[in-house]
C-alpha positions as CSV (number, residue, x, y, z in Angstrom):
1,M,0.0,0.0,0.0
2,N,1.4,3.4,-1.0
3,I,0.7,6.5,0.9
4,D,1.2,10.0,-0.2
5,E,4.5,11.8,0.5
6,K,3.0,14.2,3.1
7,Q,1.7,11.3,5.2
8,L,5.0,9.4,4.8
9,T,7.0,12.5,5.8
10,A,4.8,12.9,8.9
11,L,5.5,9.3,9.9
12,L,9.3,9.8,9.3
13,N,9.3,13.0,11.4
14,D,7.7,11.4,14.5
15,P,10.2,9.4,16.5
16,S,7.4,7.0,17.6
17,T,6.5,6.1,13.9
18,Q,9.9,6.8,12.2
19,R,10.8,3.1,11.9
20,K,7.4,2.2,10.5
21,G,7.6,5.2,8.1
22,F,11.0,4.1,6.9
23,E,9.7,0.6,6.3
24,M,7.0,2.1,4.1
25,L,9.5,4.3,2.4
26,V,11.6,1.3,1.5
27,R,8.6,-0.6,0.2
28,Q,7.3,2.3,-1.8
29,Y,10.6,3.6,-3.4
30,S,12.9,0.6,-3.5
31,E,11.8,-0.6,-7.0
32,P,11.8,2.7,-8.9
33,L,15.1,3.7,-7.2
34,Y,16.6,0.3,-8.0
35,W,15.8,0.7,-11.7
36,Q,17.3,4.2,-11.7
37,V,20.5,2.9,-10.1
38,R,20.5,-0.2,-12.4
39,R,20.3,1.8,-15.5
40,M,23.4,3.8,-14.4
41,V,25.6,1.0,-13.0
42,L,24.1,-1.8,-15.3
43,S,24.9,-4.8,-13.1
44,H,22.3,-6.3,-10.8
45,D,24.8,-7.0,-8.1
46,D,26.3,-3.5,-8.3
47,A,22.8,-2.0,-8.2
48,N,21.9,-3.9,-5.1
49,D,25.1,-2.7,-3.4
50,V,24.4,0.9,-4.4
51,M,20.8,0.5,-3.2
52,Q,22.0,-0.6,0.2
53,N,24.1,2.5,0.4
54,V,21.1,4.7,-0.7
55,M,18.8,3.3,1.9
56,L,21.5,3.5,4.6
57,K,22.2,7.1,3.7
58,A,18.5,7.9,3.6
59,W,18.0,6.4,7.1
60,T,21.0,8.1,8.7
61,N,20.1,11.5,7.1
62,L,16.4,11.6,7.8
63,D,16.9,14.5,10.2
64,T,18.6,16.5,7.4
65,F,15.7,16.2,5.0
66,R,14.5,19.9,5.0
67,Q,11.2,19.2,3.2
68,D,11.9,22.1,0.8
69,S,11.6,19.4,-2.0
70,K,9.6,16.3,-2.3
71,L,10.7,13.2,-0.5
72,S,11.0,11.3,-3.8
73,T,13.2,14.1,-5.2
74,W,15.5,13.8,-2.1
75,L,15.7,10.0,-2.5
76,Y,16.4,10.2,-6.2
77,R,19.2,12.7,-5.5
78,I,20.7,10.3,-3.0
79,A,20.4,7.4,-5.5
80,I,21.9,9.3,-8.4
81,N,24.8,10.7,-6.2
82,E,25.5,7.2,-4.8
83,S,25.4,5.7,-8.4
84,L,27.8,8.4,-9.6
85,D,30.1,7.9,-6.7
86,F,30.1,4.1,-7.4
87,L,30.9,4.8,-11.1
88,R,33.7,7.2,-10.1
89,R,35.2,4.5,-8.0
90,Q,35.3,2.1,-10.9
91,K,38.2,2.1,-13.3
92,N,36.1,3.3,-16.2
93,A,34.8,6.3,-14.1
94,T,32.6,8.7,-16.2
95,M,32.3,7.2,-19.6
96,V,32.4,3.8,-21.3
97,S,34.7,3.9,-24.3
98,A,33.4,2.8,-27.7
99,D,35.8,-0.2,-27.4
100,D,34.1,-1.4,-24.2
101,A,30.5,-0.8,-25.4
102,P,30.0,-4.1,-27.3
103,G,30.9,-5.9,-24.1
104,I,28.0,-4.2,-22.3
105,A,25.4,-5.7,-24.6
106,N,26.9,-9.2,-24.3
107,T,27.1,-8.8,-20.5
108,L,23.5,-7.7,-20.3
109,M,22.3,-10.6,-22.5
110,A,24.1,-13.1,-20.3
111,D,22.7,-11.5,-17.0
112,N,20.0,-13.7,-15.6
113,Y,18.3,-10.6,-14.2
114,F,18.1,-8.8,-17.6
115,D,14.8,-9.4,-19.2
116,G,15.2,-7.3,-22.3
117,D,15.8,-8.3,-25.9
118,E,18.7,-7.5,-28.1
119,T,17.4,-4.0,-29.0
120,E,17.1,-3.1,-25.3
121,A,20.7,-4.4,-24.8
122,Q,21.8,-2.2,-27.7
123,L,19.9,0.8,-26.2
124,Q,21.7,0.2,-22.9
125,E,25.0,0.0,-24.8
126,A,24.2,3.4,-26.5
127,I,23.2,4.9,-23.1
128,A,26.4,3.7,-21.4
129,Q,28.4,5.7,-23.9
130,L,26.8,9.0,-22.8
131,P,28.5,11.3,-20.3
132,D,27.1,10.9,-16.8
133,V,24.8,14.0,-16.9
134,Q,23.3,13.1,-20.3
135,R,22.9,9.4,-19.2
136,T,21.2,10.5,-15.9
137,V,18.9,13.0,-17.6
138,F,18.0,10.5,-20.3
139,N,17.2,7.8,-17.8
140,L,15.1,10.0,-15.6
141,R,13.1,11.4,-18.6
142,Y,12.8,8.3,-20.8
143,Y,12.4,5.5,-18.2
144,E,11.0,7.3,-15.2
145,G,8.9,9.8,-17.2
146,K,10.0,12.6,-14.9
147,K,9.2,16.2,-15.8
148,Y,12.0,18.6,-16.4
149,S,11.0,20.6,-13.4
150,E,11.4,17.5,-11.2
151,I,14.7,16.6,-12.8
152,S,15.9,20.1,-12.2
153,Q,15.3,19.7,-8.5
154,I,17.0,16.3,-8.4
155,L,20.1,17.4,-10.3
156,N,20.1,21.0,-9.1
157,T,20.3,22.6,-12.6
158,T,18.2,24.6,-14.9
159,E,15.4,23.1,-17.1
160,G,17.0,24.6,-20.2
161,A,20.3,22.8,-19.5
162,L,18.3,19.6,-18.9
163,K,16.4,19.9,-22.2
164,A,19.7,20.5,-24.1
165,S,21.3,17.4,-22.4
166,Y,18.2,15.3,-23.2
167,H,18.2,16.4,-26.8
168,I,21.9,15.8,-27.2
169,A,21.5,12.3,-25.6
170,V,18.6,11.4,-27.9
171,K,20.7,12.5,-30.9
172,K,23.7,10.4,-29.8
173,I,21.5,7.4,-29.2
174,S,19.9,7.8,-32.6
175,D,23.3,8.1,-34.3
176,F,24.4,5.0,-32.4
177,F,21.5,3.0,-33.9
178,K,22.2,4.4,-37.3
179,E,25.8,3.3,-37.1
180,H,24.9,-0.2,-35.8
181,D,22.0,-0.9,-38.1
């Protein structure tokens, strides 16, 4: 059962219901956050590791949530920052080179948790070649259906910059499919 963000925030702010509120938060947001993280880090196991960090950080920082943004915005910001930190710690930091990209599609197709087809694997390959910001904006807009105003709050940038990043990302993905057709 999902409850609205105001009710959930009220539960989280009351010490007597905080644990119950957090359990509801985990139930309500784990799946969409998992898929946001998974699209960034690609591996199921890595996404699970990052998600543990996301939930731990959310729990330990509940008292810092200022409520000047939506709870979901705050959680997505944590998830994206944790994903980017994870990627920075990896050897291939911010971008996957064109030489590595074919391996991504093969790796995804061999992953038992990947339920897409070859076209989806190629799309993930194309997305993986985008710079972090473009990849994040594309994932939030395309997969999550987030509005630019919401993405603007999550990434703390202007809507105009986001629209430009999304447009460039779509163009690069389109070019990728043209080259690999």
